[in-house]
N, C-alpha and C positions, 0 to 999 in steps of 0.2 A: 365570417362564416357561421351559418346556423347549423351547428353540429347535429342537433336532433332531427331537423328537417332532412338533411342529407342522408342521415342514417336510415330514416323512414323510407326515403326514395329508393335507396339501394335494396332494402329488404323487400319492398313491394314491387320492384321492377322485374320484368320478365327477361332476365338474361338467358342466353342460350345454354349455359351450363353453370354448375355450382362453382367451378374454379374461377370463372370470370367474376361472379358475385363476391367470392372471397378476396380476389385481387382488389376490387373496389373498396371493400371493408378495410383491407390492409392499408390502402392509400389514404383513406379517411383517417385512420388511426395515426399514421405518420404525420399527416398535415395538422392534426389536432394537437399532437405532442411532438414538436420538432426535435426535442432532445430526450435522452433517457434519464435525465435528472428529474426526480419527483417534483411536481409543481410546487409543493410546499418548501422545497429546498432550492429552487431555481434562483431566487433572489440572492441568497447567500453565495451560491456558485458564481453568479454573474458579478457580485461584488469582488470576490477573489480574483476573477479574471481582470477586472478593471484595475485592481491594486497591483497585480503582476505587471500589467501593461505600464502603469505609472512608474513602477520600480525600475523596469527596463529603461525607460526614458531617463530617469534620474542617474542610473549607473552609466549610461552612454554619455551623458553630459560630464560626469566625473572622469570618464576614461580619456577624454580629450587631453587633459593635462596630467594624466597619471604616467608613472614610469616604474621600472623595476618590479619589485614584489607587489606593490599596489596595483600596477597594471595587470599583472598575471592573475591576481585575485579577482579583480573586476571582470576580466575576461571569462574566468571560470564561473563566476556568478551569473553573468549574462547568458552564457551557454546553458546553464541549468534552467534559468527562467524561460528562455526561448524554447527549450525542450519541454518545459511544463506546459506552455501554450499548445504545443502539438499534442501533448498527452491529454489535455482537457478535451480537445476535439475528439480524440479517440474514445474517451469515456462517454461523451455526449452522443456518439453514434453507436454505442454499444447495444446489444440485444438485451442487456440486463438493465433493470430499473434501479437507480441508485438514489438513496436518501441520505441526508445529513442530519445528525442529531447531536445535541450537546450532552456530554456526560463527563464526569471527572476522570474517567479512565479512557483515554484516547485509544481507538482500535478500529479495525475494519473487519466486518463479518459478512459472510456470504451464505444465503439460504438457498440451497440448490432446488428444493421442491418448487419454490415460487420464482426462481431465477431473479432474486432481488438481493441487493447489497446495501448495507448500512455503514456509513462512515461516522464513527463517534469521535468527537473532538471537544476540547475544553471551552469552546466559545471563541477562541482566538484563531486568526487566520494562519498563524505560524504552525499550529498543530493541524489545522485543516489541510494545508498544503503538504505537510508531512504524510498524513494518512492517505491522501489522494494518490501519492506515489505508489502505495500498496495496491490501490485499485488498478492502476495502470499495469503493475507487475502481474496481477491476476489476469487482466485482459490479454496480456501478451505471453502467458505461459511461464513467467518467472516463478510463480508460486501457484499452488492449488489449495483447496480446502477439504478438510475431513469433516464429517458430521457424525459425532458419537453421542448417542442418547439425545438427539435433537439439539446438541450443542455444536455450533460451528467452530472449528479450530484451524489455524494456519496449518497447511499440510506438510508433507515430508520434504518438499523442495524449498520450504521456507528456511532461509539461511542468514548468516550474519551480514552478508553483502547486500541483502535486501534492506536491512536496517541501515547499513552504511549509506545507501543511496537516499533513503528518506531524510537522514540528518544533513546530508549535503544539500538536498533540496530546501530544507528548512533554513539552513545557513544562507543559501543564496538569496532567500527572501528577506531575512532579518539582518544579515551582516555580522551576526554574533551568535554563538551557542553557549549557554550556561547550563551545565549538566551536573547532576548528582552522580557520583561514581562510588563503587565499592572499593574498599582499601584492605590491604593485607594487615595482619597484626603489627608487623614492623612499621608499615606506613602510618598506622594509627598512633603507635607509640612515639614515632619521630615527630609527627604533627603535634601531638599534645605537649611534648617537650619544648617545641619551638614557640608555640603561641598560647599554651595554657588551655584549660578546659572550657573557657568561655568563647572560644573561636567558633563563630557560626559558619565560617567558610570551609571548615574541615570536611573533606570529601566532595568538594565542588571544583569544577574546572571550567574555565572560560576559553573558548576557541574563537580566534579572531582572524583566521586565515583558512581558506579552503584546504590548503595542503596539510593542515594539522588534523583534519578530520579523517582518522584512520581506524581500522578494525581494532587495533590495540586499545583505543579509547572507547569505542562504541561497545565493546564486549564488557566493559566495566560499568556501564550505565545502570544505576540502581535507584530504588526508592530511598535508600539510606546507605551511608558509608559502611555500616556494619552488616548489611545484607548482601547476599549473592547477587551478581549482576543479572539483570533481567533477561539477557540473551546468552547466558552461559549454556543453556540446554538445547539450543538450536544448532543446526549444522554449521560447522566452521569451514565447510567446503562449499564453493559456489555451485549451485544446482539450478536446474529448471526441468520442465516436464520432458525434455528431450535428452536429459542425462540418462545414462544406463541405469536400469533398475538396481544393479549391484552397487553402483556408487551412491544412489539415493538411500538404499537400505543401510549400507555400511556407515554412512555419514550420520544416521539417526540411531544406530543400534545401541550405543552406550547411553545417550542422554534421554532419548524419547521413546525407547523401545517398550518400556513397561506401559506407558500411556496408550500405545497404539498396537499392542500385541494381538488384539482381537481382529486385526486386518488380515491375518494369515500371510505374512510376508513370504513364507517359504514357497508359495504356489507360483511365484513369478519366474519367468525365464530371465535370469539375471543379466544376460548379455544384451537383451533387447532394451530399447528406450523405455523409460518409466511410463511414458504416454501409452505404450501398447498394453501395459499392465492395467492402467486406468480404464482403457476402453473395454477390456474384458471384465474387469471387476465391477464396473458400474452396472453391467447387465445382470450380475448376480445379486448385488446388494448396493443400492445407490448411496454409498457412504463417502466416495471420493468425487469431487467436482473440479473440473478444470476447463479452461477455455482453449479450444484447439480447432 
């Protein structure tokens, strides 16, 4: 396809109305960029898709001779990875342009003004597949984004179950999760007594079964065993944009309220879905972005 030539033809052609011309331009754009993954990121995205396909084949071969707990775990991993394939397609067909970028702090950010999202990952596919789960959650209304001072932040529907889902997805791909977790003072004291101060594994946990990946573990994930868990301050109640405004606000009131108090939470009709609040509020000040 000669993109420039076709574009020129459309712009100079005498279509009967501007709507027809715009349709032609839209068609050309879709054909030129068949997915909504940024061209610079498409190669990495395609690599992940191939690796997931290969992993599914490997697990299906293992499943043939598996039984008991191993069989259940393999089945759970296969379901996760097949779900991932469906979600990749949803992301590729999105109205949002997504880019992949390497950074030491894995995260997903959405910039509403440009309708663009960026997935930051540490360069490994395990973290990429983890963060892409958040992209799918955004695409399907499991979470929304706030923009405060031009800084995008996961919104009020971001909850511990969103993180639980990402770590299950990562486990399905890798077959093992090694996590740093925060410890209580008693846990630290007991650990030091058992193994001494030279133990490098203090505050780490290895999960080797899908059934062991639970909220009680995820909530403890931390950069260090002496620091607060990374997800202590997000909602411990499962939420989405269709939850009632009352549930959404109450779930965030204690831990995140100070950070988001400028959103004027009291103006919402609490019994209505949070989505209805978003629709109204966006018109007043575009600080809340959601897919719906």
